NUDO-146643 format. One record per atom (N, C-alpha, C): x, y, z. Coordinates in steps of 0.2 Angstrom, whole numbers, padded with zeros to 4 digits, always signed. Example, Ala and Ser with C-alpha at 12.3 -4.5 7.8 and 13.67 -1.06 7.14 Angstrom:
<sites>
+0066-0028+0039 +0062-0022+0039 +0066-0016+0039 +0064-0011+0035 +0068-0005+0036 +0064+0000+0039 
</sites>
This chain:
<sites>
+0004-0006+0000 +0000+0000+0000 +0005+0006+0000 +0010+0006+0004 +0014+0012+0004 +0018+0013-0002 +0020+0007-0006 +0023+0007-0012 +0018+0011-0017 +0012+0009-0017 +0007+0012-0022 +0007+0020-0021 +0007+0022-0015 +0007+0029-0013 +0013+0032-0016 +0019+0029-0015 +0025+0032-0017 +0025+0033-0025 +0023+0028-0029 +0022+0028-0036 +0018+0034-0038 +0013+0035-0034 +0008+0041-0036 +0011+0047-0035 +0015+0048-0030 +0019+0054-0028 +0024+0056-0034 +0028+0050-0036 +0033+0051-0041 +0030+0053-0048 +0024+0050-0049 +0020+0052-0056 +0018+0059-0055 +0017+0062-0050 +0014+0069-0049 +0020+0073-0050 +0027+0071-0047 +0032+0075-0048 +0035+0075-0055 +0034+0069-0059 +0036+0069-0066 +0032+0074-0070 +0025+0073-0069 +0020+0077-0073 +0022+0085-0071 +0024+0086-0065 +0025+0094-0064 +0031+0096-0067 +0037+0092-0068 +0043+0094-0072 +0042+0094-0079 +0038+0090-0082 +0037+0089-0089 +0037+0096-0093 +0033+0101-0091 +0032+0107-0094 +0039+0111-0095 +0043+0110-0089 +0049+0113-0089 +0054+0111-0094 +0054+0104-0095 +0058+0100-0099 +0056+0102-0107 +0050+0103-0108 +0047+0104-0114 +0050+0111-0117 +0049+0116-0112 +0051+0123-0114 +0059+0123-0115 +0063+0119-0111 +0070+0119-0112 +0071+0116-0119 +0068+0110-0120 +0069+0107-0127 +0067+0111-0132 +0062+0115-0132 +0060+0119-0137 +0065+0125-0139 +0068+0128-0133 +0073+0133-0134 +0079+0130-0137 +0081+0124-0135 +0087+0121-0138 +0086+0120-0146 +0080+0117-0147 +0079+0116-0155 +0079+0122-0159 +0076+0128-0156 +0076+0134-0159 +0083+0137-0160 +0087+0136-0155 +0094+0138-0156 +0098+0135-0161 +0097+0128-0161 +0100+0124-0166 +0098+0125-0173 +0091+0127-0173 +0088+0128-0180 +0091+0135-0183 +0092+0140-0178 +0095+0146-0180 +0102+0145-0183 +0106+0141-0179 +0113+0140-0180 +0114+0136-0187 +0109+0131-0188 +0109+0128-0195 +0108+0133-0200 +0102+0137-0199 +0100+0142-0204 +0106+0147-0206 +0109+0149-0200 +0115+0154-0201 +0121+0151-0205 +0122+0144-0203 +0128+0141-0207 +0126+0140-0214 +0119+0139-0216 +0117+0137-0222 +0117+0144-0226 +0115+0149-0223 +0114+0155-0227 +0120+0159-0227 +0125+0158-0223 +0131+0162-0223 +0131+0167-0218 +0125+0169-0215 +0125+0175-0210 +0128+0181-0213 +0127+0182-0219 +0131+0188-0222 +0127+0195-0220 +0131+0200-0218 +0129+0206-0217 +0134+0211-0219 +0132+0216-0223 +0137+0220-0227 +0135+0228-0225 +0140+0232-0226 +0139+0239-0226 +0143+0242-0232 +0140+0248-0235 +0143+0251-0240 +0149+0255-0239 +0154+0255-0243 +0160+0259-0241 +0159+0266-0243 +0161+0271-0239 +0160+0278-0240 +0167+0282-0240 +0167+0287-0243 +0173+0291-0243 +0172+0296-0237 +0177+0297-0233 +0176+0301-0227 +0182+0306-0226 +0181+0312-0223 +0187+0316-0221 +0186+0317-0213 +0191+0315-0210 +0191+0314-0203 +0197+0318-0199 +0195+0322-0194 +0200+0326-0191 +0202+0322-0185 +0209+0322-0183 +0211+0319-0177 +0211+0325-0172 +0207+0326-0168 +0206+0332-0164 +0203+0330-0157 +0204+0335-0153 +0201+0335-0146 +0198+0342-0144 +0192+0341-0141 +0188+0348-0139 +0191+0351-0132 +0190+0357-0132 +0193+0361-0126 +0189+0367-0126 +0190+0371-0121 +0188+0378-0120 +0194+0383-0120 +0195+0388-0125 +0200+0392-0126 +0199+0399-0124 +0204+0403-0121 +0203+0410-0119 +0208+0414-0122 +0206+0420-0125 +0210+0424-0129 +0214+0429-0124 +0220+0430-0125 +0225+0434-0121 +0227+0439-0126 +0226+0446-0125 +0228+0451-0130 +0230+0457-0126 +0234+0461-0128 +0235+0468-0126 +0230+0473-0129 +0225+0475-0125 +0220+0479-0127 +0219+0485-0123 +0218+0491-0127 +0217+0498-0124 +0210+0500-0126 +0206+0502-0121 +0199+0504-0122 +0200+0512-0126 +0196+0513-0130 +0196+0520-0134 +0190+0524-0130 +0192+0529-0127 +0187+0534-0124 +0182+0537-0129 +0176+0538-0128 +0171+0541-0132 +0165+0538-0132 +0160+0541-0131 +0153+0538-0130 +0150+0536-0137 +0147+0530-0137 +0144+0528-0143 +0137+0530-0144 +0137+0537-0144 +0130+0540-0145 +0128+0541-0152 +0122+0544-0153 +0118+0544-0159 +0122+0549-0164 +0127+0553-0160 +0130+0558-0165 +0137+0556-0166 +0139+0550-0165 +0145+0547-0167 +0145+0543-0173 +0149+0544-0178 +0149+0540-0184 +0156+0536-0185 +0156+0530-0185 +0162+0526-0185 +0165+0527-0193 +0171+0527-0193 +0175+0527-0199 +0178+0520-0200 +0180+0517-0195 +0182+0510-0196 +0177+0505-0193 +0177+0499-0195 +0173+0494-0192 +0176+0488-0188 +0171+0485-0185 +0174+0479-0181 +0178+0475-0185 +0185+0473-0182 +0189+0469-0185 +0194+0472-0190 +0193+0479-0191 +0198+0482-0196 +0204+0484-0193 +0210+0483-0197 +0217+0485-0195 +0217+0493-0196 +0220+0495-0191 +0221+0503-0191 +0228+0504-0189 +0231+0510-0191 +0238+0513-0189 +0236+0518-0183 +0242+0519-0180 +0242+0523-0174 +0240+0531-0177 +0236+0533-0173 +0233+0541-0174 +0228+0540-0180 +0227+0535-0183 +0221+0534-0189 +0214+0536-0186 +0210+0540-0189 +0203+0541-0187 +0200+0535-0186 +0196+0534-0181 +0192+0529-0179 +0184+0531-0180 +0183+0537-0178 +0176+0539-0178 +0176+0547-0178 +0170+0550-0180 +0169+0557-0180 +0163+0559-0175 +0164+0563-0171 +0160+0565-0166 +0157+0572-0168 +0150+0572-0169 +0147+0578-0171 +0143+0582-0165 +0143+0589-0165 +0141+0593-0160 +0134+0591-0158 +0129+0590-0163 +0123+0588-0161 +0120+0585-0168 +0113+0583-0167 +0110+0579-0173 +0110+0583-0179 +0109+0590-0179 +0109+0594-0185 +0116+0593-0188 +0121+0593-0185 +0128+0593-0188 +0129+0586-0191 +0126+0581-0188 +0126+0574-0191 +0122+0574-0197 +0117+0577-0197 +0113+0577-0203 +0116+0581-0209 +0120+0586-0207 +0123+0590-0212 +0129+0586-0215 +0132+0582-0211 +0138+0578-0213 +0135+0572-0218 +0129+0570-0217 +0126+0565-0222 +0124+0568-0228 +0122+0574-0228 +0120+0577-0235 +0127+0579-0238 +0132+0581-0234 +0139+0582-0238 +0141+0576-0241 +0141+0570-0237 +0143+0564-0240 +0140+0562-0246 +0133+0563-0246 +0129+0561-0253 +0132+0566-0258 +0132+0572-0257 +0135+0577-0263 +0142+0575-0265 +0146+0573-0260 +0153+0571-0263 +0153+0564-0267 +0149+0560-0265 +0148+0554-0270 +0145+0555-0277 +0140+0560-0277 +0138+0562-0283 +0143+0566-0288 +0147+0570-0285 +0152+0574-0288 +0157+0569-0291 +0159+0564-0287 +0164+0559-0289 +0161+0555-0295 +0155+0554-0295 +0152+0550-0301 +0152+0554-0307 +0151+0560-0306 +0151+0565-0312 +0158+0566-0314 +0163+0566-0310 +0170+0566-0312 +0172+0560-0316 +0170+0554-0314 +0171+0548-0317 +0168+0548-0324 +0162+0551-0324 +0158+0551-0331 +0162+0555-0336 +0164+0561-0333 +0167+0566-0338 +0174+0563-0340 +0178+0560-0336 +0184+0557-0338 +0183+0551-0343 +0177+0548-0343 +0176+0542-0347 +0173+0544-0353 +0171+0550-0354 +0167+0552-0360 +0171+0551-0367 +0177+0552-0366 +0181+0550-0372 +0185+0544-0372 +0183+0540-0367 +0186+0533-0367 +0184+0528-0372 +0188+0526-0375 +0187+0521-0381 +0188+0514-0379 +0188+0513-0372 +0190+0506-0370 +0185+0501-0373 +0187+0495-0374 +0182+0490-0376 +0177+0488-0371 +0171+0489-0374 +0165+0487-0369 +0165+0480-0366 +0168+0475-0370 +0168+0469-0367 +0173+0468-0361 +0179+0472-0362 +0184+0472-0357 +0181+0476-0350 +0177+0481-0351 +0174+0484-0345 +0169+0479-0342 +0165+0475-0346 +0160+0470-0343 +0165+0465-0339 +0170+0463-0342 +0174+0459-0338 +0177+0462-0331 +0178+0468-0331 +0180+0472-0325 +0174+0472-0320 +0168+0473-0323 +0162+0474-0318 +0161+0467-0315 +0162+0461-0319 +0161+0455-0316 +0166+0454-0310 +0172+0456-0312 +0177+0455-0307 +0175+0459-0300 +0173+0465-0301 +0171+0470-0296 +0165+0467-0292 +0161+0463-0295 +0155+0460-0292 +0158+0454-0287 +0162+0451-0290 +0166+0445-0286 +0169+0448-0280 +0173+0454-0280 +0176+0457-0275 +0171+0460-0270 +0166+0462-0272 +0161+0465-0268 +0157+0459-0264 +0156+0453-0267 +0154+0448-0263 +0159+0445-0258 +0165+0445-0259 +0170+0444-0254 +0170+0448-0248 +0170+0455-0250 +0170+0460-0244 +0164+0459-0240 +0158+0457-0243 +0152+0457-0239 +0152+0451-0234 +0156+0446-0237 +0157+0439-0232 +0162+0441-0227 +0167+0445-0228 +0172+0446-0223 +0170+0451-0218 +0165+0455-0220 +0162+0460-0215 +0167+0467-0214 +0171+0468-0219 +0176+0473-0219 +0172+0480-0222 +0170+0484-0217 +0166+0490-0220 +0170+0495-0224 +0176+0496-0223 +0180+0501-0227 +0181+0498-0234 +0183+0491-0234 +0184+0488-0241 +0178+0487-0244 +0172+0486-0241 +0166+0486-0244 +0164+0492-0247 +0165+0498-0244 +0164+0504-0247 +0168+0506-0253 +0174+0504-0253 +0179+0504-0259 +0176+0500-0265 +0174+0494-0263 +0172+0490-0268 +0166+0492-0272 +0161+0495-0268 +0155+0498-0271 +0157+0504-0275 +0161+0508-0273 +0164+0514-0277 +0166+0512-0284 +0171+0507-0283 +0174+0504-0289 +0169+0502-0294 +0164+0498-0292 +0158+0496-0296 +0154+0501-0299 +0153+0506-0295 +0149+0512-0298 +0153+0516-0304 +0160+0516-0302 +0164+0520-0308 +0164+0515-0314 +0165+0509-0314 +0164+0505-0320 +0158+0505-0323 +0153+0505-0320 +0146+0505-0323 +0145+0512-0327 +0148+0518-0323 +0148+0524-0327 +0152+0524-0333 +0157+0521-0333 +0162+0520-0339 +0158+0516-0344 +0154+0511-0343 +0151+0507-0347 +0146+0511-0351 +0143+0516-0348 +0137+0520-0351 +0140+0527-0353 +0147+0528-0353 +0149+0535-0354 +0148+0537-0361 +0147+0533-0366 +0146+0535-0373 +0139+0538-0374 +0134+0538-0369 +0128+0540-0370 +0127+0547-0366 +0132+0549-0363 +0131+0555-0358 +0133+0561-0362 +0129+0567-0360 +0130+0573-0363 +0135+0577-0358 +0141+0578-0361 +0147+0581-0356 +0145+0588-0354 +0142+0591-0358 +0141+0598-0356 +0136+0599-0350 +0130+0595-0351 +0125+0594-0346 +0128+0592-0339 +0132+0587-0340 +0136+0584-0333 +0140+0589-0330 +0144+0593-0334 +0148+0598-0331 +0144+0603-0327 +0139+0605-0330 +0134+0610-0327 +0131+0608-0321 +0129+0601-0321 +0126+0598-0314 +0132+0598-0309 +0137+0596-0311 +0143+0595-0307 +0145+0602-0303 +0145+0608-0307 +0146+0614-0304 +0141+0616-0298 +0134+0614-0300 +0129+0616-0295 +0130+0611-0289 +0132+0605-0289 +0133+0601-0284 +0139+0604-0280 +0144+0606-0283 +0150+0608-0279 +0148+0614-0276 +0145+0619-0278 +0142+0625-0274 +0139+0623-0268 +0134+0618-0268 +0130+0615-0262 +0135+0612-0257 +0140+0608-0260 +0144+0605-0255 +0148+0610-0251 +0151+0615-0255 +0155+0620-0251 +0151+0624-0246 +0144+0625-0248 +0140+0629-0242 +0139+0624-0236 +0138+0618-0237 +0137+0613-0232 +0143+0613-0228 +0149+0612-0231 +0155+0612-0227 +0156+0618-0223 +0155+0624-0225 +0156+0629-0221 +0151+0629-0215 +0145+0627-0215 +0140+0626-0210 +0142+0621-0205 +0146+0616-0207 +0148+0611-0203 +0155+0612-0199 +0158+0617-0202 +0165+0619-0199 +0165+0620-0191 +0169+0617-0188 +0169+0618-0181 +0165+0614-0176 +0161+0610-0180 +0156+0606-0176 +0157+0598-0176 +0163+0596-0177 +0166+0590-0177 +0172+0589-0173 +0173+0583-0171 +0180+0581-0168 +0181+0574-0170 +0187+0572-0171 +0188+0565-0172 +0192+0561-0166 +0190+0555-0166 +0193+0550-0161 +0198+0546-0165 +0204+0546-0163 +0210+0542-0166 +0212+0536-0163 +0215+0532-0166 +0218+0526-0163 +0225+0527-0159 +0225+0525-0152 +0231+0527-0148 +0237+0522-0150 +0235+0516-0153 +0240+0512-0156 +0238+0509-0162 +0244+0506-0165 +0242+0502-0171 +0239+0495-0169 +0235+0492-0173 +0232+0486-0171 +0225+0485-0175 +0221+0481-0171 +0214+0480-0174 +0209+0483-0170 +0204+0486-0173 +0198+0489-0169 +0193+0484-0167 +0190+0485-0161 +0184+0480-0159 +0179+0485-0155 +0173+0484-0157 +0168+0488-0154 +0166+0485-0147 +0169+0479-0145 +0166+0475-0139 +0171+0476-0134 +0168+0478-0127 +0172+0477-0122 +0169+0472-0117 +0173+0468-0114 +0170+0462-0110 +0173+0462-0102 +0177+0467-0101 +0179+0467-0094 +0186+0463-0092 +0188+0460-0098 +0195+0456-0097 +0200+0460-0100 +0199+0467-0102 +0205+0470-0106 +0211+0471-0102 +0210+0472-0095 +0216+0473-0091 +0218+0467-0087 +0214+0461-0088 +0215+0455-0085 +0219+0450-0089 +0217+0448-0095 +0220+0443-0099 +0225+0446-0104 +0230+0448-0101 +0235+0452-0105 +0241+0447-0107 +0245+0449-0111 +0251+0445-0113 +0256+0444-0108 +0257+0449-0103 +0261+0448-0098 +0259+0442-0093 +0253+0440-0093 +0251+0435-0089 +0253+0428-0092 +0255+0428-0098 +0256+0421-0101 +0263+0419-0099 +0267+0423-0097 +0274+0420-0095 +0274+0414-0091 +0270+0414-0086 +0270+0409-0081 +0263+0407-0079 +0259+0406-0084 +0252+0404-0084 +0251+0397-0082 +0249+0395-0076 +0248+0388-0075 +0240+0387-0074 +0238+0381-0074 +0231+0380-0073 +0227+0383-0067 +0231+0384-0061 +0228+0388-0056 +0228+0395-0057 +0233+0398-0061 +0233+0405-0062 +0228+0407-0067 +0227+0402-0072 +0221+0403-0077 +0214+0404-0074 +0213+0399-0069 +0207+0399-0066 +0206+0405-0062 +0211+0408-0058 +0211+0414-0054 +0209+0420-0059 +0212+0421-0065 +0211+0426-0069 +0204+0426-0072 +0202+0420-0073 +0195+0420-0076 +0190+0423-0072 +0191+0422-0065 +0187+0424-0060 +0188+0432-0059 +0192+0435-0062 +0194+0442-0060 +0191+0447-0065 +0186+0445-0069 +0183+0449-0074 +0180+0455-0070 +0181+0461-0074 +0178+0468-0071 +0172+0469-0075 +0168+0474-0073 +0162+0477-0077 +0164+0481-0082 +0163+0479-0089 +0165+0484-0094 +0161+0490-0094 +0165+0496-0095 +0162+0503-0096 +0160+0504-0103 +0155+0500-0106 +0154+0501-0113 +0151+0508-0115 +0147+0511-0110 +0144+0517-0112 +0149+0523-0113 +0155+0523-0110 +0159+0529-0110 +0165+0526-0115 +0165+0521-0119 +0170+0519-0123 +0167+0517-0130 +0171+0520-0135 +0170+0519-0142 +0171+0511-0144 +0176+0508-0141 +0178+0501-0142 +0185+0500-0139 +0189+0497-0143 +0196+0495-0140 +0200+0494-0146 +0207+0495-0145 +0212+0493-0150 +0215+0487-0147 +0216+0482-0151 +0220+0476-0150 +0226+0477-0153 +0231+0478-0148 +0238+0480-0150 +0242+0474-0154 +0246+0476-0158 +0250+0471-0162 +0246+0467-0167 +0248+0462-0170 +0245+0459-0176 +0245+0451-0174 +0246+0449-0168 +0245+0442-0166 +0240+0442-0160 +0237+0436-0159 +0234+0434-0153 +0236+0428-0150 +0234+0426-0144 +0236+0420-0140 +0230+0417-0137 +0229+0410-0137 +0224+0407-0134 +0228+0403-0128 +0224+0403-0123 +0226+0398-0117 +0221+0393-0116 +0224+0386-0117 +0219+0381-0116 +0221+0376-0111 +0216+0375-0106 +0218+0370-0100 +0216+0363-0103 +0221+0359-0103 +0221+0352-0106 +0223+0347-0101 +0220+0341-0101 +0223+0335-0098 +0230+0334-0100 +0234+0332-0096 +0242+0330-0098 +0242+0325-0103 +0238+0320-0103 +0239+0315-0109 +0237+0318-0116 +0233+0323-0116 +0231+0326-0123 +0237+0331-0124 +0239+0335-0119 +0245+0340-0121 +0251+0337-0122 +0252+0330-0120 +0258+0327-0123 +0258+0325-0130 +0253+0326-0134 +0253+0325-0141 +0255+0331-0144 +0256+0337-0141 +0258+0343-0144 +0266+0345-0142 +0269+0348-0147 +0276+0351-0146 +0276+0358-0147 +0281+0361-0143 +0282+0368-0144 +0285+0369-0151 +0282+0374-0154 +0284+0376-0161 +0280+0372-0167 +0276+0367-0165 +0272+0364-0170 +0266+0367-0173 +0265+0367-0179 +0259+0370-0182 +0253+0365-0182 +0247+0368-0181 +0240+0364-0181 +0235+0370-0183 +0229+0367-0182 +0223+0371-0184 +0218+0371-0178 +0215+0377-0177 +0210+0378-0172 +0203+0379-0176 +0198+0375-0173 +0191+0376-0176 +0187+0379-0171 +0184+0385-0171 +0180+0388-0167 +0173+0386-0169 +0171+0381-0164 +0165+0377-0167 +0158+0381-0167 +0158+0386-0163 +0151+0390-0163 +0151+0395-0169 +0157+0397-0170 +0157+0402-0176 +0159+0399-0183 +0160+0393-0183 +0162+0389-0189 +0168+0392-0192 +0173+0394-0189 +0179+0397-0191 +0185+0392-0189 +0189+0391-0194 +0195+0387-0194 +0202+0391-0196 +0206+0392-0191 +0212+0396-0192 +0219+0392-0191 +0224+0393-0193 +0231+0390-0191 +0234+0393-0185 +0237+0389-0181 +0240+0392-0175 +0247+0388-0174 +0251+0391-0169 +0257+0388-0168 +0257+0386-0160 +0260+0381-0158 +0261+0380-0151 +0266+0384-0148 +0265+0389-0144 +0270+0394-0141 +0272+0392-0135 +0269+0388-0130 +0271+0386-0124 +0267+0381-0121 +0270+0377-0117 +0266+0371-0113 +0268+0372-0106 +0263+0375-0101 +0265+0376-0095 +0261+0371-0090 +0265+0368-0086 +0263+0363-0081 +0261+0366-0074 +0257+0363-0070 +0256+0365-0064 +0261+0363-0059 +0263+0367-0054 +0268+0366-0049 +0265+0361-0044 +0259+0360-0044 +0256+0355-0040 +0256+0348-0044 +0259+0343-0041 +0260+0337-0044 +0254+0333-0045 +0249+0334-0040 +0243+0331-0040 +0238+0334-0046 +0240+0340-0048 +0236+0343-0054 +0238+0340-0061 +0233+0336-0064 +0235+0333-0070 +0233+0337-0076 +0232+0344-0075 +0230+0348-0080 +0237+0352-0083 +0237+0354-0089 +0242+0358-0092 +0239+0364-0096 +0242+0370-0096 +0240+0376-0100 +0244+0376-0106 +0241+0375-0112 +0244+0376-0118 +0243+0383-0122 +0248+0386-0123 +0247+0393-0126 +0248+0392-0134 +0243+0394-0138 +0243+0394-0145 +0243+0401-0147 +0247+0402-0153 +0248+0409-0156 +0245+0409-0163 +0241+0414-0165 +0238+0415-0171 +0239+0422-0174 +0237+0423-0180 +0238+0429-0183 +0232+0432-0187 +0228+0427-0189 +0222+0429-0193 +0217+0433-0189 +0214+0439-0192 +0209+0443-0189 +0203+0444-0193 +0197+0444-0190 +0192+0446-0193 +0186+0449-0188 +0180+0451-0191 +0176+0454-0186 +0173+0450-0181 +0174+0443-0182 +0171+0439-0176 +0177+0437-0171 +0183+0436-0174 +0188+0434-0169 +0190+0440-0164 +0190+0446-0166 +0192+0452-0162 +0187+0452-0156 +0180+0450-0157 +0175+0451-0152 +0175+0444-0147 +0179+0439-0149 +0179+0433-0145 +0183+0434-0138 +0181+0430-0133 +0185+0430-0127 +0186+0422-0125 +0181+0419-0123 +0181+0412-0122 +0177+0408-0127 +0180+0403-0130 +0176+0400-0135 +0177+0392-0135 +0172+0388-0136 +0174+0380-0137 +0177+0379-0144 +0182+0375-0143 +0187+0374-0149 +0188+0367-0150 +0189+0365-0157 +0193+0358-0158 +0200+0360-0160 +0204+0356-0157 +0211+0357-0158 +0213+0351-0163 +0214+0353-0169 +0215+0348-0175 +0223+0347-0176 +0224+0341-0174 +0231+0339-0175 +0233+0336-0182 +0228+0334-0186 +0228+0331-0192 +0222+0330-0196 +0222+0330-0202 +0216+0328-0206 +0217+0322-0211 +0213+0317-0210 +0214+0311-0215 +0208+0310-0219 +0210+0308-0225 +0205+0307-0230 +0205+0300-0233 +0200+0296-0234 +0201+0290-0237 +0194+0287-0236 +0194+0280-0236 +0188+0276-0235 +0187+0273-0228 +0181+0273-0226 +0179+0271-0219 +0177+0264-0219 +0181+0261-0214 +0180+0254-0214 +0178+0252-0207 +0173+0249-0205 +0171+0247-0198 +0176+0242-0195 +0178+0242-0189 +0183+0238-0186 +0181+0231-0186 +0174+0229-0185 +0172+0223-0185 +0173+0219-0192 +0174+0223-0197 +0174+0220-0204 +0182+0218-0205 +0186+0220-0201 +0194+0219-0203 +0196+0212-0201 +0199+0209-0205 +0202+0203-0204 +0209+0202-0206 +0213+0197-0202 +0220+0196-0203 +0220+0189-0207 +0223+0189-0213 +0223+0183-0217 +0231+0181-0217 +0232+0175-0216 +0239+0172-0216 +0240+0167-0222 +0245+0168-0226 +0245+0164-0232 +0250+0158-0230 +0252+0154-0235 +0255+0147-0234 +0262+0149-0231 +0265+0155-0233 +0272+0156-0231 +0272+0160-0224 +0266+0161-0221 +0265+0164-0214 +0265+0171-0214 +0264+0174-0220 +0264+0181-0221 +0257+0183-0219 +0257+0189-0215 +0250+0191-0213 +0248+0197-0217 +0241+0197-0219 +0239+0203-0223 +0232+0205-0220 +0232+0212-0219 +0226+0215-0216 +0221+0217-0222 +0215+0215-0221 +0210+0217-0226 +0203+0216-0224 +0198+0216-0229 +0191+0215-0228 +0189+0211-0234 +0183+0207-0232 +0179+0204-0238 +0174+0208-0240 +0173+0208-0247 +0167+0212-0250 +0163+0207-0253 +0157+0209-0254 +0152+0204-0257 +0150+0207-0264 +0151+0204-0269 +0149+0206-0275 +0145+0201-0279 +0138+0202-0279 +0134+0197-0281 +0133+0192-0276 +0135+0186-0277 +0135+0181-0272 +0142+0178-0271 +0147+0182-0273 +0154+0180-0272 +0157+0185-0267 +0161+0182-0263 +0165+0186-0258 +0172+0186-0261 +0176+0192-0260 +0182+0193-0262 +0186+0197-0257 +0192+0195-0256 +0196+0198-0251 +0200+0204-0254 +0200+0210-0250 +0204+0216-0252 +0209+0218-0247 +0215+0219-0248 +0219+0222-0244 +0218+0229-0242 +0219+0231-0236 +0218+0238-0234 +0224+0241-0230 +0225+0247-0230 +0231+0251-0227 +0228+0257-0223 +0227+0255-0216 +0224+0261-0212 +0229+0266-0211 +0226+0272-0211 +0230+0279-0210 +0227+0282-0203 +0221+0280-0201 +0219+0284-0195 +0214+0278-0192 +0215+0278-0185 +0210+0274-0181 +0206+0277-0176 +0199+0276-0176 +0194+0279-0172 +0192+0273-0167 +0188+0274-0163 +0186+0269-0158 +0182+0263-0162 +0178+0265-0167 +0174+0260-0171 +0176+0259-0178 +0180+0263-0181 +0182+0262-0188 +0189+0264-0190 +0191+0262-0196 +0198+0264-0198 +0196+0269-0204 +0201+0273-0205 +0201+0277-0212 +0207+0273-0216 +0205+0271-0222 +0211+0268-0225 +0212+0271-0232 +0218+0270-0235 +0220+0273-0241 +0215+0271-0246 +0214+0276-0252 +0210+0275-0257 +0215+0275-0263 +0215+0269-0267 +0220+0269-0272 +0216+0271-0279 +0220+0275-0283 +0217+0277-0290 +0219+0272-0295 +0224+0268-0294 +0227+0264-0299 +0226+0256-0298 +0226+0254-0292 +0225+0247-0290 +0218+0245-0291 +0217+0241-0296 +0210+0238-0298 +0208+0233-0293 +0212+0230-0288 +0210+0226-0283 +0209+0229-0276 +0210+0236-0276 +0209+0240-0270 +0201+0241-0269 +0200+0243-0262 +0194+0244-0260 +0191+0251-0263 +0185+0251-0265 +0182+0257-0268 +0176+0259-0265 +0174+0265-0266 +0167+0268-0264 +0162+0263-0266 +0157+0262-0262 +0151+0258-0263 +0153+0251-0263 +0159+0248-0262 +0160+0241-0261 +0156+0239-0255 +0153+0233-0255 +0149+0230-0250 +0153+0226-0245 +0156+0230-0240 +0160+0226-0235 +0156+0222-0231 +0159+0216-0230 +0156+0210-0225 +0158+0212-0218 +0153+0214-0214 +0154+0215-0207 +0152+0209-0202 +0148+0204-0205 +0147+0198-0201 +0147+0192-0207 +0150+0187-0205 +0150+0181-0209 +0155+0176-0207 +0153+0169-0208 +0157+0164-0206 +0160+0160-0211 +0166+0158-0210 +0170+0154-0215 +0171+0157-0221 +0172+0164-0221 +0173+0168-0227 +0180+0166-0231 +0180+0166-0237 +0186+0164-0241 +0185+0168-0247 +0191+0169-0250 +0192+0173-0257 +0188+0169-0262 +0184+0173-0266 +0181+0169-0272 +0176+0163-0270 +0173+0165-0264 +0168+0160-0261 +0161+0162-0263 +0157+0157-0266 +0150+0158-0267 +0146+0157-0261 +0142+0162-0259 +0138+0161-0253 +0131+0162-0255 +0126+0160-0251 +0119+0161-0252 +0117+0166-0247 +0114+0171-0250 +0112+0178-0247 +0105+0178-0246 
</sites>
């Protein structure tokens, strides 16, 4: 009787375990089926080869250090700038004209308009007997338009004014054959009389603000003019840079016309981890990309200053540049990419790269590509390595080299050269 009871208990246990075994068995069968299908189909996955240009760079925050002198003068409605943001000036060169009142400013604008008209008439009279080929003048006009476009992009106000004047003169030369010289001369005399009258009325009602030094003009004051100076660069450590950054003063923009950046070079102080700074050498040339402004300029490594504190793993790198424009002169702290090199070639995923050994024991680095239903092995020569891919050279002469749009095999088993696979 007891034995019968034990059998019943065992049957109940067996029936309780049966669903578990069935599930495990089904999972195993599914796994084996997937493996068989993968082996049969080749498990081929590919990606298309693309041409890339990659910068070897690292990101940082850079601070401009310059010798800057604020220019006294209120930026009021009666002040007219002669130079513009980012323009180069010589010592004592006029920066702006200050007018006694709004009436004086209005007179100056009328006087400027008359001067422009008289200049146009002078050009027309000089060109009245000009027998220059109209086709040649058309070419000069096209060139002047290109120069005008360049000046608009660069933001140089003085150069832009000059380009517009040149284009106007050429247009007058183009139509000079249709002008009545006598009528133009009479009109010019009338305008000259008006101009002389306005000049007398404006006499004594203007004053000029001049540049105290040679350099570049900037309209922007930020409170670092007397803080981030070139003298501070001599022994600038990470600790010293941090202290200077916190020493910003309130800029007196209302009583200043702007500032002159002395000299024709600028410096960037960049706080970097020591392992990144170890890739730089004093005197080496590289490029800086100002990421917010989309500006890229060449610089030279001027100095590499380490912290006296051995526990501080940061280094201040001083970079020197010489290019100026209206944006650069207004910058102070900027996110930058320090570009050590640029590499151009074909992008190859790391998971696709394989090392093949021939019968002589020679190792060759390459990838398999899929063309139709056949795999081919192609040798590669990496020139740059990222975390997930290589940039490899692109050959224009080797017919067996990797080319754009080749289908690189990134997953596949038992791959061989000239092997037919089922995809």
